py3Dmol code that shows the C-alpha trace and the ligand (Angstrom):
import py3Dmol

protein = """\
ATOM      1  CA  MET A   1       0.032   0.007  -0.172  1.00  0.00           C
ATOM      2  CA  SER A   2       1.055   3.570  -0.301  1.00  0.00           C
ATOM      3  CA  PRO A   3       2.175   5.276   2.555  1.00  0.00           C
ATOM      4  CA  PHE A   4      -0.923   7.614   2.345  1.00  0.00           C
ATOM      5  CA  ALA A   5      -3.110   4.547   2.415  1.00  0.00           C
ATOM      6  CA  HIS A   6      -1.167   3.331   5.547  1.00  0.00           C
ATOM      7  CA  LEU A   7      -1.568   6.730   7.211  1.00  0.00           C
ATOM      8  CA  VAL A   8      -5.396   6.803   6.695  1.00  0.00           C
ATOM      9  CA  GLY A   9      -5.850   3.212   7.795  1.00  0.00           C
ATOM     10  CA  SER A  10      -3.568   3.864  10.944  1.00  0.00           C
ATOM     11  CA  TRP A  11      -5.665   6.799  11.934  1.00  0.00           C
ATOM     12  CA  LEU A  12      -8.774   5.035  11.784  1.00  0.00           C
ATOM     13  CA  VAL A  13      -7.448   2.342  13.928  1.00  0.00           C
ATOM     14  CA  ALA A  14      -6.041   5.053  16.197  1.00  0.00           C
ATOM     15  CA  SER A  15      -9.286   6.921  16.327  1.00  0.00           C
ATOM     16  CA  VAL A  16     -11.506   4.154  17.434  1.00  0.00           C
ATOM     17  CA  THR A  17      -8.879   2.921  20.097  1.00  0.00           C
ATOM     18  CA  THR A  18      -7.316   5.970  21.890  1.00  0.00           C
ATOM     19  CA  THR A  19      -8.823   8.780  24.004  1.00  0.00           C
ATOM     20  CA  ASN A  20      -6.559  11.633  23.156  1.00  0.00           C
ATOM     21  CA  PRO A  21      -5.135  13.657  20.229  1.00  0.00           C
ATOM     22  CA  ARG A  22      -1.612  12.843  21.135  1.00  0.00           C
ATOM     23  CA  ASP A  23      -2.045   9.118  21.539  1.00  0.00           C
ATOM     24  CA  ARG A  24      -3.928   9.076  18.409  1.00  0.00           C
ATOM     25  CA  THR A  25      -1.128  10.651  16.522  1.00  0.00           C
ATOM     26  CA  LEU A  26       1.393   8.403  17.884  1.00  0.00           C
ATOM     27  CA  VAL A  27      -0.480   5.295  17.059  1.00  0.00           C
ATOM     28  CA  THR A  28      -0.940   6.823  13.456  1.00  0.00           C
ATOM     29  CA  LEU A  29       2.846   7.329  13.168  1.00  0.00           C
ATOM     30  CA  ALA A  30       3.640   3.835  14.129  1.00  0.00           C
ATOM     31  CA  GLY A  31       1.770   2.582  11.058  1.00  0.00           C
ATOM     32  CA  VAL A  32       3.412   4.783   8.461  1.00  0.00           C
ATOM     33  CA  LEU A  33       7.100   5.096  10.084  1.00  0.00           C
ATOM     34  CA  PRO A  34       8.122   1.674   8.625  1.00  0.00           C
ATOM     35  CA  ASP A  35       8.247   3.221   5.148  1.00  0.00           C
ATOM     36  CA  ALA A  36      10.692   5.800   6.526  1.00  0.00           C
ATOM     37  CA  ASP A  37      13.290   3.125   5.381  1.00  0.00           C
ATOM     38  CA  GLY A  38      12.550   3.986   1.904  1.00  0.00           C
ATOM     39  CA  LEU A  39      13.750   7.690   2.363  1.00  0.00           C
ATOM     40  CA  GLY A  40      17.089   6.538   0.805  1.00  0.00           C
ATOM     41  CA  VAL A  41      15.441   7.304  -2.630  1.00  0.00           C
ATOM     42  CA  ILE A  42      16.062  10.982  -1.614  1.00  0.00           C
ATOM     43  CA  ALA A  43      19.968  10.615  -1.475  1.00  0.00           C
ATOM     44  CA  ASP A  44      19.697   8.621  -4.475  1.00  0.00           C
ATOM     45  CA  VAL A  45      17.981  11.274  -6.556  1.00  0.00           C
ATOM     46  CA  LEU A  46      20.168  13.842  -5.035  1.00  0.00           C
ATOM     47  CA  SER A  47      23.408  12.203  -5.640  1.00  0.00           C
ATOM     48  CA  SER A  48      22.398  11.371  -9.296  1.00  0.00           C
ATOM     49  CA  TRP A  49      21.465  15.090  -9.633  1.00  0.00           C
ATOM     50  CA  PHE A  50      24.778  16.373  -8.150  1.00  0.00           C
ATOM     51  CA  THR A  51      27.227  13.836 -10.142  1.00  0.00           C
ATOM     52  CA  GLY A  52      25.283  13.717 -13.362  1.00  0.00           C
ATOM     53  CA  LYS A  53      25.206   9.834 -13.160  1.00  0.00           C
ATOM     54  CA  GLU A  54      22.062   7.554 -13.858  1.00  0.00           C
ATOM     55  CA  CYS A  55      20.024   6.964 -10.877  1.00  0.00           C
ATOM     56  CA  THR A  56      20.197   3.496  -9.752  1.00  0.00           C
ATOM     57  CA  PHE A  57      18.058   3.758  -6.484  1.00  0.00           C
ATOM     58  CA  TYR A  58      20.954   1.943  -4.680  1.00  0.00           C
ATOM     59  CA  TYR A  59      19.834   3.175  -1.234  1.00  0.00           C
ATOM     60  CA  TYR A  60      16.206   2.772  -1.784  1.00  0.00           C
ATOM     61  CA  GLN A  61      16.754  -0.883  -2.929  1.00  0.00           C
ATOM     62  CA  GLN A  62      19.523  -1.548  -0.208  1.00  0.00           C
ATOM     63  CA  TYR A  63      17.355  -0.505   2.718  1.00  0.00           C
ATOM     64  CA  HIS A  64      13.523  -0.202   1.823  1.00  0.00           C
ATOM     65  CA  HIS A  65      11.693  -3.091   3.493  1.00  0.00           C
ATOM     66  CA  VAL A  66      14.728  -4.084   5.299  1.00  0.00           C
ATOM     67  CA  LEU A  67      15.540  -1.651   8.068  1.00  0.00           C
ATOM     68  CA  LEU A  68      11.982  -0.909   9.475  1.00  0.00           C
ATOM     69  CA  HIS A  69       9.976  -3.851   8.263  1.00  0.00           C
ATOM     70  CA  GLY A  70      10.720  -6.395  10.928  1.00  0.00           C
ATOM     71  CA  TRP A  71      10.279  -7.025  14.603  1.00  0.00           C
ATOM     72  CA  PRO A  72      13.362  -4.890  15.610  1.00  0.00           C
ATOM     73  CA  GLY A  73      11.998  -1.860  13.809  1.00  0.00           C
ATOM     74  CA  ALA A  74       8.718  -2.539  15.355  1.00  0.00           C
ATOM     75  CA  MET A  75      10.181  -2.482  18.700  1.00  0.00           C
ATOM     76  CA  ALA A  76      12.273   0.633  17.948  1.00  0.00           C
ATOM     77  CA  VAL A  77       9.516   2.753  16.597  1.00  0.00           C
ATOM     78  CA  SER A  78       6.886   1.647  19.198  1.00  0.00           C
ATOM     79  CA  VAL A  79       9.112   1.959  22.288  1.00  0.00           C
ATOM     80  CA  LEU A  80      10.160   5.460  20.954  1.00  0.00           C
ATOM     81  CA  LEU A  81       6.627   6.613  20.355  1.00  0.00           C
ATOM     82  CA  THR A  82       5.237   5.186  23.481  1.00  0.00           C
ATOM     83  CA  PHE A  83       7.744   7.283  25.432  1.00  0.00           C
ATOM     84  CA  PHE A  84       5.752  10.533  24.148  1.00  0.00           C
ATOM     85  CA  GLY A  85       2.311   8.919  25.158  1.00  0.00           C
ATOM     86  CA  LYS A  86      -0.236   9.764  27.601  1.00  0.00           C
ATOM     87  CA  GLN A  87      -1.662   6.218  28.188  1.00  0.00           C
ATOM     88  CA  ARG A  88       1.614   4.363  27.557  1.00  0.00           C
ATOM     89  CA  GLY A  89       0.536   0.785  28.089  1.00  0.00           C
ATOM     90  CA  PRO A  90      -2.232   1.047  25.437  1.00  0.00           C
ATOM     91  CA  VAL A  91      -0.070   3.373  23.258  1.00  0.00           C
ATOM     92  CA  LEU A  92       2.688   0.665  22.978  1.00  0.00           C
ATOM     93  CA  PHE A  93       0.164  -2.143  22.305  1.00  0.00           C
ATOM     94  CA  LEU A  94      -1.608  -0.014  19.669  1.00  0.00           C
ATOM     95  CA  CYS A  95       1.711   0.895  18.294  1.00  0.00           C
ATOM     96  CA  LEU A  96       2.775  -2.666  17.849  1.00  0.00           C
ATOM     97  CA  LEU A  97      -0.525  -3.268  16.155  1.00  0.00           C
ATOM     98  CA  THR A  98      -0.580  -0.495  13.593  1.00  0.00           C
ATOM     99  CA  PHE A  99       3.102  -1.452  12.725  1.00  0.00           C
ATOM    100  CA  HIS A 100       2.189  -4.879  12.197  1.00  0.00           C
ATOM    101  CA  LEU A 101      -0.973  -4.107  10.317  1.00  0.00           C
ATOM    102  CA  HIS A 102       1.562  -2.095   7.800  1.00  0.00           C
ATOM    103  CA  LEU A 103       3.581  -5.137   7.286  1.00  0.00           C
ATOM    104  CA  LEU A 104       0.587  -7.397   6.704  1.00  0.00           C
ATOM    105  CA  CYS A 105      -0.710  -5.012   4.020  1.00  0.00           C
ATOM    106  CA  ASP A 106       2.810  -4.672   2.431  1.00  0.00           C
ATOM    107  CA  MET A 107       2.946  -8.560   2.308  1.00  0.00           C
ATOM    108  CA  VAL A 108      -0.370  -8.834   0.586  1.00  0.00           C
ATOM    109  CA  GLY A 109      -0.338  -6.028  -1.702  1.00  0.00           C
ATOM    110  CA  SER A 110       3.219  -4.404  -2.655  1.00  0.00           C
ATOM    111  CA  ARG A 111       4.166  -6.148  -5.530  1.00  0.00           C
ATOM    112  CA  GLY A 112       6.134  -4.161  -8.459  1.00  0.00           C
ATOM    113  CA  PRO A 113       5.018  -4.248 -12.197  1.00  0.00           C
ATOM    114  CA  ASP A 114       6.248  -7.553 -13.004  1.00  0.00           C
ATOM    115  CA  ILE A 115       4.745 -10.960 -11.854  1.00  0.00           C
ATOM    116  CA  GLY A 116       8.136 -11.680 -10.164  1.00  0.00           C
ATOM    117  CA  ASP A 117       8.405  -8.471  -8.225  1.00  0.00           C
ATOM    118  CA  VAL A 118       7.281  -9.794  -4.940  1.00  0.00           C
ATOM    119  CA  TRP A 119       8.364  -8.003  -2.159  1.00  0.00           C
ATOM    120  CA  PRO A 120       9.069 -10.401   0.988  1.00  0.00           C
ATOM    121  CA  ILE A 121       8.782  -9.519   4.700  1.00  0.00           C
ATOM    122  CA  CYS A 122      12.258 -10.415   6.176  1.00  0.00           C
ATOM    123  CA  TYR A 123      10.766 -10.198   9.891  1.00  0.00           C
ATOM    124  CA  SER A 124      14.074 -10.162  11.479  1.00  0.00           C
ATOM    125  CA  GLU A 125      15.909  -7.695   9.487  1.00  0.00           C
ATOM    126  CA  PRO A 126      18.150  -5.845   9.862  1.00  0.00           C
ATOM    127  CA  LEU A 127      19.487  -8.276  12.520  1.00  0.00           C
ATOM    128  CA  LEU A 128      18.837 -11.489  10.654  1.00  0.00           C
ATOM    129  CA  ARG A 129      18.058 -12.570   7.383  1.00  0.00           C
ATOM    130  CA  HIS A 130      15.331 -15.298   8.489  1.00  0.00           C
ATOM    131  CA  PRO A 131      12.606 -15.903   8.594  1.00  0.00           C
ATOM    132  CA  ILE A 132      11.414 -14.483   5.204  1.00  0.00           C
ATOM    133  CA  TRP A 133       7.658 -14.304   4.695  1.00  0.00           C
ATOM    134  CA  LEU A 134       6.377 -14.072   0.968  1.00  0.00           C
ATOM    135  CA  TRP A 135       2.899 -14.533  -0.653  1.00  0.00           C
ATOM    136  CA  LYS A 136       2.960 -15.778  -3.961  1.00  0.00           C
ATOM    137  CA  HIS A 137      -0.272 -14.055  -4.905  1.00  0.00           C
ATOM    138  CA  GLN A 138       0.737 -10.617  -3.768  1.00  0.00           C
ATOM    139  CA  TRP A 139      -1.245  -8.171  -5.517  1.00  0.00           C
ATOM    140  CA  LYS A 140       0.387  -4.975  -7.359  1.00  0.00           C
ATOM    141  CA  LEU A 141       0.825  -2.016  -5.501  1.00  0.00           C
ATOM    142  CA  ASP A 142      -1.247   0.165  -7.750  1.00  0.00           C
ATOM    143  CA  GLY A 143      -3.553  -3.033  -8.100  1.00  0.00           C
ATOM    144  CA  TRP A 144      -7.540  -2.481  -8.099  1.00  0.00           C
ATOM    145  CA  GLN A 145      -7.529  -4.496  -4.632  1.00  0.00           C
ATOM    146  CA  ASN A 146      -5.234  -1.777  -2.883  1.00  0.00           C
ATOM    147  CA  GLN A 147      -7.246   0.901  -4.592  1.00  0.00           C
ATOM    148  CA  SER A 148     -10.696  -0.628  -3.524  1.00  0.00           C
ATOM    149  CA  ILE A 149      -9.223  -0.746   0.169  1.00  0.00           C
ATOM    150  CA  PHE A 150      -8.070   2.654  -0.026  1.00  0.00           C
ATOM    151  CA  ILE A 151     -11.300   4.205  -1.270  1.00  0.00           C
ATOM    152  CA  PHE A 152     -13.150   2.366   1.553  1.00  0.00           C
ATOM    153  CA  LEU A 153     -10.697   3.575   4.133  1.00  0.00           C
ATOM    154  CA  PHE A 154     -10.714   7.053   2.661  1.00  0.00           C
ATOM    155  CA  ILE A 155     -14.643   7.266   2.775  1.00  0.00           C
ATOM    156  CA  SER A 156     -14.592   5.791   6.120  1.00  0.00           C
ATOM    157  CA  SER A 157     -12.306   8.284   7.486  1.00  0.00           C
ATOM    158  CA  LEU A 158     -14.230  11.133   5.868  1.00  0.00           C
ATOM    159  CA  GLY A 159     -17.342   9.925   7.741  1.00  0.00           C
ATOM    160  CA  LEU A 160     -15.494   9.649  10.979  1.00  0.00           C
ATOM    161  CA  THR A 161     -14.042  13.123  10.637  1.00  0.00           C
ATOM    162  CA  VAL A 162     -17.647  14.692  10.015  1.00  0.00           C
ATOM    163  CA  LYS A 163     -18.887  12.763  13.278  1.00  0.00           C
ATOM    164  CA  ARG A 164     -15.890  13.647  15.653  1.00  0.00           C
ATOM    165  CA  GLY A 165     -14.635  16.785  14.176  1.00  0.00           C
ATOM    166  CA  TYR A 166     -10.908  15.724  13.415  1.00  0.00           C
ATOM    167  CA  SER A 167      -9.234  13.991  10.664  1.00  0.00           C
ATOM    168  CA  PHE A 168      -6.107  12.443   9.579  1.00  0.00           C
ATOM    169  CA  VAL A 169      -4.966  15.876   8.661  1.00  0.00           C
ATOM    170  CA  GLU A 170      -4.079  16.309  12.359  1.00  0.00           C
ATOM    171  CA  ILE A 171      -1.125  14.423  12.084  1.00  0.00           C
ATOM    172  CA  ILE A 172       0.375  17.124   9.757  1.00  0.00           C
ATOM    173  CA  SER A 173      -1.024  20.183  11.647  1.00  0.00           C
ATOM    174  CA  GLN A 174      -3.772  20.978  13.930  1.00  0.00           C
ATOM    175  CA  ARG A 175      -4.663  24.420  12.077  1.00  0.00           C
ATOM    176  CA  LEU A 176      -4.857  22.737   8.703  1.00  0.00           C
ATOM    177  CA  ASP A 177      -6.947  19.914  10.340  1.00  0.00           C
ATOM    178  CA  CYS A 178      -9.523  22.748  11.523  1.00  0.00           C
ATOM    179  CA  ILE A 179      -9.794  24.251   8.368  1.00  0.00           C
ATOM    180  CA  PHE A 180     -10.297  20.738   6.686  1.00  0.00           C
ATOM    181  CA  VAL A 181     -12.965  19.543   8.939  1.00  0.00           C
ATOM    182  CA  GLN A 182     -14.785  23.112   8.563  1.00  0.00           C
ATOM    183  CA  LEU A 183     -14.819  22.706   4.748  1.00  0.00           C
ATOM    184  CA  LEU A 184     -15.889  18.968   4.911  1.00  0.00           C
ATOM    185  CA  ARG A 185     -18.756  19.661   7.273  1.00  0.00           C
ATOM    186  CA  LYS A 186     -19.749  22.784   5.181  1.00  0.00           C
ATOM    187  CA  TRP A 187     -19.761  20.446   1.968  1.00  0.00           C
ATOM    188  CA  CYS A 188     -21.847  18.066   3.761  1.00  0.00           C
ATOM    189  CA  ARG A 189     -24.577  20.511   4.796  1.00  0.00           C
ATOM    190  CA  ILE A 190     -24.724  21.727   1.241  1.00  0.00           C
ATOM    191  CA  ARG A 191     -25.296  18.292  -0.076  1.00  0.00           C
ATOM    192  CA  ASN A 192     -27.524  17.651   2.659  1.00  0.00           C
ATOM    193  CA  PHE A 193     -26.032  14.322   3.797  1.00  0.00           C
ATOM    194  CA  GLU A 194     -27.945  12.938   6.819  1.00  0.00           C
ATOM    195  CA  ARG A 195     -25.023  12.774   9.330  1.00  0.00           C
ATOM    196  CA  CYS A 196     -24.354  16.518   8.958  1.00  0.00           C
TER     197      CYS A 196
END
"""
ligand_1 = """\
1
ZN
Zn 5.926 -0.495 3.995
"""
view = py3Dmol.view(width=600, height=400)
view.addModel(protein, "pdb")
view.setStyle({"model": 0}, {"cartoon": {"style": "trace"}})
view.addModel(ligand_1, "xyz")
view.setStyle({"model": 1}, {"stick": {}})
view.zoomTo()
view.show()
């Protein structure tokens, strides 16, 4: 799944399981941060840009799905985020939950364009190579399955936003979140949706 789909899905989980904005943000971040190990792509592009050589995506391929897509990453990210939580016991559990939901979603739906481009989950990386989990029916990253799930998650999140008065935008900015919620509720009133 795309990082944005992970964000929306994790935010939904966090919204129905936490009781305050800070814990909600932390639990959501735990479901997104695994993909931070793909940020090597920035170094790849910049180094290609500065050297004028063809971009080989070396750092991206070397570290994405390796550094933060196993139990060591889950522990590190969850413990770190829990440190900032209000209800630390539930936050630790929920961070581990959204982190592993991310891994599960990647395992079922992160295949590349070719049939052989299956992404495995190396659950003990970067400490150990094994175990390696792989689902041979893994669907494409941009496949209809991922798109359908994303549309469902996105519409669900908008429904929850209208009802509760906060959205996944709060992860970026509380101020932007207020504007987004106001606009969404206004749009709902114009459309005469029942919930508004
Ligand atoms: Zn991922």
